[in-house]
C-alpha positions as CSV (number, residue, x, y, z in Angstrom):
1,M,100.0,112.9,119.3
2,S,103.7,112.1,120.5
3,K,106.5,112.1,117.7
4,I,107.3,108.3,117.6
5,S,109.8,108.1,114.5
6,G,112.6,108.1,116.2
7,K,115.3,110.6,115.2
8,C,114.0,113.5,113.0
9,S,113.5,111.8,109.2
10,T,112.5,113.0,106.0
11,A,109.6,112.1,103.6
12,L,108.8,112.8,100.2
13,V,105.2,113.1,99.4
14,T,104.0,113.3,96.0
15,G,100.9,115.1,94.9
16,A,100.9,116.7,97.9
17,R,99.5,120.1,97.8
18,R,96.0,119.4,98.6
19,G,93.2,116.7,99.6
20,I,95.0,113.4,101.0
21,G,98.2,114.6,99.8
22,R,98.0,117.5,102.3
23,S,96.6,115.1,105.3
24,I,99.7,112.8,104.6
25,C,102.1,115.5,105.1
26,V,100.2,116.9,108.5
27,A,100.0,113.5,109.7
28,L,103.8,112.5,108.8
29,A,104.5,115.9,110.2
30,R,103.1,115.1,113.6
31,R,105.0,111.8,113.7
32,G,108.2,114.0,113.4
33,F,109.1,113.7,109.6
34,D,110.5,117.0,107.7
35,I,108.4,116.9,104.3
36,V,109.6,117.4,101.1
37,L,106.0,118.1,98.9
38,T,106.0,117.7,95.1
39,D,103.0,118.7,93.0
40,V,102.5,119.9,89.5
41,V,101.2,123.2,90.3
42,D,102.7,125.6,92.6
43,D,100.1,127.8,93.9
44,Q,98.3,129.0,97.7
45,D,97.5,125.4,98.2
46,A,101.1,124.3,98.4
47,A,102.0,127.1,100.1
48,T,99.3,126.3,102.6
49,T,100.3,122.8,103.1
50,C,103.9,123.9,103.7
51,G,102.6,126.3,106.6
52,L,100.7,123.2,108.1
53,V,103.7,121.2,108.2
54,R,105.7,124.2,109.9
55,D,102.7,124.5,112.4
56,E,103.8,121.1,113.5
57,G,107.0,122.1,114.4
58,Q,108.8,120.3,111.2
59,E,110.4,122.0,107.9
60,A,108.7,121.7,104.7
61,L,110.1,122.2,101.2
62,F,108.2,122.5,98.1
63,I,109.4,121.3,94.7
64,Q,107.2,121.7,91.6
65,S,107.1,118.7,89.6
66,D,105.5,116.8,86.8
67,L,105.5,112.9,88.1
68,S,104.9,111.9,84.5
69,D,108.1,113.7,83.3
70,V,110.4,110.8,84.1
71,A,113.5,112.4,83.1
72,S,113.2,114.8,86.3
73,H,113.0,112.4,88.9
74,E,116.7,111.9,89.6
75,S,117.0,115.7,90.3
76,V,113.9,116.1,92.4
77,V,115.0,113.0,94.7
78,E,118.5,114.7,94.6
79,E,117.0,117.8,95.7
80,A,115.1,116.1,98.5
81,V,118.0,114.4,99.9
82,R,119.9,117.8,100.1
83,F,117.1,119.2,102.1
84,K,117.7,117.5,105.5
85,G,120.8,115.1,103.9
86,S,119.0,112.0,103.9
87,L,115.4,110.7,102.8
88,E,113.6,107.8,104.8
89,C,110.1,107.8,103.5
90,L,108.7,108.2,100.0
91,V,104.7,108.4,99.6
92,N,103.6,107.8,96.3
93,N,100.4,110.0,96.2
94,A,100.2,111.7,93.0
95,G,97.8,110.6,90.7
96,I,95.1,111.5,88.0
97,G,91.3,110.5,87.3
98,S,90.2,109.7,83.9
99,P,89.8,112.8,81.7
100,S,86.3,112.0,81.1
101,R,84.0,109.2,82.6
102,G,82.1,107.1,79.7
103,D,82.0,103.8,77.4
104,L,84.7,101.6,77.9
105,L,84.8,101.1,74.2
106,D,85.5,104.9,73.6
107,V,88.6,105.1,75.5
108,S,91.5,107.2,73.8
109,P,95.2,106.3,73.5
110,K,95.6,110.2,74.7
111,A,93.7,109.5,77.8
112,F,95.1,106.1,78.6
113,D,98.6,107.5,78.0
114,A,98.2,110.3,80.1
115,V,96.7,108.3,83.0
116,L,99.2,106.0,83.1
117,G,101.8,108.2,82.6
118,V,101.3,109.4,86.0
119,N,99.7,106.9,87.9
120,L,101.7,104.0,86.9
121,R,104.8,105.1,84.9
122,G,105.6,108.1,87.1
123,T,105.1,106.4,90.3
124,F,107.4,103.4,89.2
125,F,110.1,105.2,88.4
126,T,109.8,107.7,91.1
127,T,110.1,104.7,93.5
128,Q,113.0,103.5,91.4
129,V,115.2,106.4,92.0
130,V,114.2,106.4,95.8
131,A,114.6,102.9,96.1
132,R,118.3,103.4,94.6
133,H,119.1,105.9,97.0
134,M,117.9,103.7,100.1
135,C,119.9,100.9,98.8
136,A,123.1,103.0,98.9
137,T,122.8,104.1,102.0
138,S,122.0,103.4,105.6
139,S,119.8,104.7,108.3
140,T,119.1,103.9,112.1
141,A,115.6,105.3,111.4
142,A,112.7,103.6,109.9
143,R,112.6,103.7,106.4
144,S,109.5,102.8,104.1
145,I,108.0,103.3,100.7
146,V,104.2,104.1,100.8
147,T,102.0,104.0,97.8
148,V,98.4,105.5,97.9
149,S,96.4,103.4,95.4
150,S,92.3,103.0,95.4
151,V,89.6,100.4,95.9
152,S,89.8,100.5,91.7
153,A,92.9,98.3,92.1
154,D,90.4,95.7,92.7
155,M,87.1,96.9,92.0
156,A,86.0,97.8,88.3
157,S,84.3,100.8,87.0
158,P,83.9,100.5,83.2
159,E,83.4,104.2,83.2
160,R,86.9,104.8,84.0
161,A,89.0,102.1,82.7
162,E,92.2,103.7,82.3
163,Y,92.1,104.9,85.8
164,C,91.2,101.5,86.9
165,L,94.3,100.0,85.0
166,S,96.7,102.0,86.4
167,K,95.7,101.5,90.0
168,S,95.2,97.8,89.7
169,A,99.3,97.6,88.5
170,L,100.2,99.1,91.8
171,P,99.6,96.3,94.4
172,M,102.0,94.3,92.1
173,M,104.7,97.1,92.1
174,T,104.3,97.2,96.1
175,R,104.9,93.4,96.2
176,L,108.0,93.4,93.7
177,F,109.6,96.4,95.6
178,A,108.6,94.8,99.0
179,L,110.7,91.8,98.1
180,R,113.6,93.6,96.4
181,L,114.1,96.0,99.8
182,A,113.4,93.6,102.5
183,S,117.0,92.9,102.9
184,A,117.6,96.5,103.0
185,N,115.1,97.1,106.0
186,V,112.9,99.1,103.9
187,G,109.1,98.6,104.5
188,V,107.2,98.7,101.5
189,F,103.1,99.3,101.7
190,E,100.2,100.1,99.9
191,V,97.4,102.1,101.4
192,R,94.0,101.8,99.5
193,P,91.2,104.5,100.1
194,G,87.8,104.1,99.2
195,I,85.4,107.0,98.4
196,I,87.2,110.0,100.3
197,R,85.9,113.6,100.2
198,T,88.4,115.4,98.3
199,P,88.8,118.2,95.4
200,M,88.9,115.2,93.1
201,T,85.7,113.9,94.2
202,S,83.7,117.0,94.6
203,G,82.3,116.8,91.0
204,V,80.6,113.7,91.9
205,A,79.7,114.3,95.2
206,E,75.9,114.3,94.8
207,K,76.1,111.0,93.4
208,Y,77.8,109.5,95.8
209,E,75.9,110.7,98.6
210,A,72.9,108.9,96.8
211,R,74.9,105.7,96.8
212,F,75.6,105.8,100.5
213,R,71.8,106.1,101.2
214,E,71.8,102.9,99.0
215,G,74.2,101.1,101.3
216,L,77.1,101.4,99.1
217,V,79.3,101.7,101.7
218,P,78.9,99.8,105.1
219,A,80.1,102.5,107.1
220,G,77.6,104.6,105.6
221,R,79.6,107.8,105.0
222,W,82.6,109.6,103.2
223,G,85.9,108.8,104.2
224,E,87.8,111.5,105.4
225,S,91.6,112.6,104.0
226,D,92.9,112.5,107.5
227,E,92.0,108.9,108.0
228,V,94.1,108.3,105.0
229,G,96.9,110.4,106.2
230,Q,97.0,108.5,109.8
231,A,97.1,105.3,108.0
232,V,100.2,106.4,105.9
233,A,102.0,107.6,108.9
234,T,101.3,104.8,111.0
235,L,102.9,102.8,108.2
236,A,105.9,105.2,107.6
237,S,106.7,105.3,111.3
238,G,108.1,101.7,111.4
239,L,105.4,100.6,113.7
240,L,104.9,97.4,111.3
241,P,108.1,96.6,110.5
242,F,107.5,92.8,109.8
243,A,104.6,93.3,107.4
244,T,106.2,94.6,104.5
245,G,104.1,94.2,101.4
246,S,101.0,94.5,102.8
247,V,97.9,96.4,102.0
248,V,95.8,98.5,104.2
249,N,92.2,99.4,103.1
250,V,91.0,102.4,104.1
251,D,87.5,102.3,102.6
252,G,84.5,102.0,105.5
253,G,84.3,98.2,104.5
254,L,83.3,99.0,100.8
255,S,85.6,96.3,99.2
256,I,84.7,93.6,101.5
257,P,82.9,91.0,99.6
258,A,79.3,90.5,100.6
259,F,75.9,89.0,99.9
């Protein structure tokens, strides 16, 4: 695939060391982006993802970061900007699932705060810091903020309430930042994956395989993380500049109302 993002741009990708985050990094690298990867864990997976970015001819920097630590966001973004001198793209990918699945009536404040602390609070304040940077600078390259949410932004799963609640706020966050940043020529988008084959879903793979056979997903299969990465990279590359605020569903038709 040719690199079409214009000049060499830099993207900050949260939750990037494996799964969907890794695929996003590789897809962006193929579009000509250097990548700053963040994740709460610094391990071989992180090193592997950096290596895959470099295999595409782009530079990579890993920053160990806990997204729930809002006080650290400013320093993380400053380090990301120093890496190549600018920051053209933020991909909000980091997220955690419900600590356990169970009765809605048993959700604990601890679990609620942990999930929303990463998926919503951490994502919002990271976006705020990057948005301030983008408003204070200019660029001839396409600039974007892409948030990876979930079909759970709209589809209810009572056995993982805190996760659904955290994801349901991200569409509004996308719309709010799209309005605020439109005059700065920053495209703001949401990518909404369905049931994607990742390390996070491996523990419930058998359950979903059975549901696929029952027709849960019209496409009849798992989604692959590379498919999410391609959607994110397309939006980040500035190919849809007048579509700010839009949602792209990557779910094989799962979220289409049907009867």
